[in-house]
C-alpha positions, -999 to 999 in steps of 0.1 A, spaced: -483 -297 -418 -457 -272 -405 -483 -244 -407 -507 -265 -386 -481 -270 -360 -471 -234 -361 -507 -223 -355 -510 -247 -326 -478 -235 -310 -487 -198 -317 -519 -202 -297 -498 -216 -269 -475 -186 -273 -503 -161 -270 -516 -179 -239 -482 -178 -224 -474 -142 -233 -490 -128 -202 -470 -153 -181 -436 -144 -194 -431 -117 -168 -425 -143 -142 -455 -163 -132 -447 -194 -154 -444 -228 -139 -413 -248 -149 -434 -269 -172 -447 -238 -189 -412 -224 -194 -402 -256 -213 -434 -252 -234 -426 -216 -242 -390 -226 -251 -403 -253 -274 -423 -226 -293 -392 -206 -298 -373 -236 -311 -400 -245 -334 -400 -210 -349 -363 -215 -355 -370 -249 -372 -352 -267 -344 -378 -294 -344 -360 -322 -325 -349 -297 -298 -385 -284 -296 -397 -320 -291 -373 -325 -263 -385 -293 -246 -421 -305 -249 -412 -339 -235 -395 -322 -205 -426 -300 -200 -449 -331 -199 -425 -348 -176 -429 -319 -151 -467 -317 -157 -484 -346 -175 -517 -327 -174 -505 -297 -193 -529 -299 -222 -511 -274 -245 -479 -294 -241 -496 -327 -250 -513 -311 -280 -481 -295 -293 -462 -327 -288 -488 -347 -307 -487 -323 -336 -450 -321 -337 -444 -359 -334 -469 -364 -362 -450 -339 -384 -417 -357 -376 -431 -391 -384 -429 -404 -348 -461 -424 -348 -457 -439 -313 -451 -405 -297 -480 -389 -317 -503 -417 -307 -495 -414 -270 -498 -377 -270 -531 -376 -289 -545 -402 -266 -535 -383 -234 -546 -349 -249 -580 -364 -258 -584 -377 -223 -575 -342 -209 -600 -325 -232 -627 -350 -243 -648 -322 -258 -622 -315 -285 -636 -336 -314 -604 -332 -336 -583 -346 -308 -607 -375 -303 -606 -383 -340 -568 -383 -340 -567 -405 -310 -591 -430 -326 -571 -429 -358 -538 -438 -341 -555 -465 -320 -568 -481 -352 -532 -479 -366 -519 -496 -335 -545 -524 -337 -538 -529 -374 -501 -533 -366 -509 -558 -339 -531 -578 -363 -505 -577 -390 -477 -588 -367 -498 -617 -354 -505 -628 -390 -468 -626 -399 -461 -647 -368 -487 -673 -379 -470 -675 -413 -436 -679 -397 -450 -707 -375 -463 -725 -405 -500 -714 -403 -497 -700 -438 -533 -700 -450 -545 -686 -417 -519 -658 -418 -527 -648 -454 -564 -648 -446 -558 -625 -416 -538 -601 -437 -565 -601 -463 -590 -592 -437 -568 -564 -424 -566 -550 -459 -603 -553 -464 -611 -534 -432 -587 -505 -437 -603 -471 -441 -574 -447 -447 -544 -445 -470 -520 -448 -442 -535 -480 -428 -538 -495 -463 -501 -488 -469 -493 -506 -437 -514 -536 -447 -497 -537 -481 -463 -536 -465 -472 -565 -443 -484 -585 -473 -451 -579 -491 -432 -590 -460 -454 -622 -459 -448 -628 -496 -410 -625 -492 -411 -648 -461 -431 -674 -479 -408 -673 -510 -378 -679 -488 -395 -708 -472 -404 -722 -506 -368 -718 -518 -355 -737 -487 -380 -765 -493 -370 -768 -529 -333 -772 -518 -345 -799 -494 -362 -818 -523 -397 -811 -510 -415 -796 -540 -450 -804 -528 -444 -783 -496 -426 -756 -516 -456 -755 -539 -479 -745 -511 -457 -717 -499 -451 -703 -534 -488 -703 -541 -495 -684 -509 -468 -660 -518 -484 -654 -552 -517 -649 -534 -501 -622 -512 -487 -604 -543 -521 -606 -559 -537 -589 -529 -511 -562 -531 -518 -557 -568 -556 -555 -561 -550 -529 -534 -524 -509 -553 -540 -503 -587 -538 -535 -606 -502 -542 -616 -483 -571 -601 -451 -562 -582 -421 -572 -603 -408 -591 -573 -436 -616 -579 -424 -627 -613 -397 -651 -601 -422 -664 -576 -445 -674 -604 -417 -692 -622 -407 -710 -590 -443 -719 -585 -445 -736 -619 -413 -754 -613 -424 -767 -579 -457 -778 -594 -439 -797 -622 -415 -814 -597 -444 -823 -574 -462 -840 -603 -490 -815 -604 -483 -790 -632 -520 -778 -631 -517 -766 -595 -509 -729 -603 -538 -726 -628 -562 -708 -606 -538 -683 -591 -523 -675 -625 -558 -669 -639 -566 -647 -609 -535 -626 -615 -543 -622 -652 -577 -609 -642 -560 -581 -623 -529 -577 -646 -538 -591 -680 -505 -583 -696 -482 -597 -669 -454 -614 -687 -446 -641 -662 -482 -651 -655 -490 -654 -692 -459 -675 -699 -464 -698 -669 -500 -703 -678 -490 -711 -713 -468 -739 -700 -498 -754 -682 -518 -755 -715 -488 -772 -731 -486 -798 -704 -521 -809 -710 -530 -841 -729 -535 -832 -757 -517 -799 -755 -538 -767 -762 -514 -751 -786 -538 -723 -796 -544 -710 -761 -507 -713 -753 -498 -693 -784 -523 -666 -775 -508 -664 -740 -473 -663 -752 -482 -636 -778 -497 -615 -750 -465 -620 -730 -444 -607 -759 -427 -640 -768 -406 -643 -800 -427 -645 -833 -410 -677 -843 -421 -694 -810 -457 -683 -815 -457 -694 -851 -443 -728 -841 -472 -733 -817 -498 -722 -842 -484 -746 -868 -486 -774 -842 -522 -764 -836 -530 -767 -873 -515 -802 -875 -535 -812 -844 -568 -807 -862 
């Protein structure tokens, strides 16, 4: 990335070389100064010079392009987006500029969608919010946009978990159950997008989900989401152990399946043997 910016600013330098003798505008002087600062690795100072150049002459294409490249390098997404957008309007024939402008516009729209979805979740429209975030994740085309979608899903999961915890403290397990389940769904989407393993932060959520389901008188409620998680992350300890509990709650208990799940979760040998012995007596 530094080489790309250096080349962009070098072209500006060559273009300005003939002007150094005294025919530069004030905006061009700041642009030339930015090039010197960049060569000295004074990146923030170079950015300020470019901003001053644009303030004096917003239509100076080379300043807009250099600011776009430098802002991108420094991780200032908002400044990069604005500069790329302006530069692409000043030179609509430059396909690379147009592509960058479209890319940053897509990022901006994604952030707006994600923020709206998080707002829905905070307002109690949980399923709608998670559905929106799932759609955002599905439509992402680049690594950067996918990472932003994943970050939003993690925020949503944390938010829902906190709501579930508050509801459990308020003795409302049925309502907490719904929030914990949506939190687990969010973590599942993250796992699917990130290579298959469930975030360790999800494990206490799965335990809270089972506890809320039991207190709400519906111990079977987490069955589907736990199975979905194990489809993505078969050896997940918490999902295997919590699913085993569901099989043990059943009438009659399914000791064989519970033993298999606990074995996959790494439970103690004596616990697994106890379940298998109970299964033999059940026959």
